[in-house]
C-alpha angles and dihedrals in degrees: 000000000000090000091053092050091048092050092047091048092051091046091049091052092050093048093046091050091053090049093050092049091047093051091046091050091048093051091048092050092046091053090052092049091047090052091050091050093047091050091049090051091051090050092051091050091048091050092049096049096040100046094070100041117140103198136014116225104174128017120175137124096274106029136041124183131173146155121258137171113231099186139017094246095063118113092195131024124248121245115242125195131185119194146145119250108190101303098339122093108214141180127209128201120195122195115224119251121208133013127286130307090020098055120144132182108218112211091219090062094059113123109212120212123195108226106175139346134216092047113168095185145343129201130189116201126186130211135195134220091286093051089249116144114251110227125215131312087053114224096216097200089061096055114114101152135030127205121199121196119188124185117193125203114236119251092187108331111128097228094065100231143023124218125196125186130190133174121205125198110215100228095193091057099051117126099179099070 
């Protein structure tokens, strides 16, 4: 009887250990998949808002801001800004104040949106009509395409980090129509 109890106890320990490892592996994989999906969502949102921009205000490796109309009734476009704040990738939208041509975009009116956390790095790259990268300092009138690269720090995914890249053609800046 003691032998049967010992065997069952050992067997129970082995089975429970496999279950714990399986659950841990599942949770780790799920976190990685969730990070991938969040990054893909951010990239789609970036593509959507950037594609129809009308004017670029700031273009450097860590910040990109531009003007964009969101509806047909607007007299002036809104200012959009994408940037990294510590480990959080954010966007800011500032409503215009005044009437054209005396429109200003007060910094205090910027509404900040948290897009994704655990960001290790971001990089904006800019390209001209020939798809050649524009080096710093960025000559804004030559920008025709923007590439965003985001690298996320792992919060449990086994591969350590996740990188997403998107390139957006600026349709309002095309010359080869």
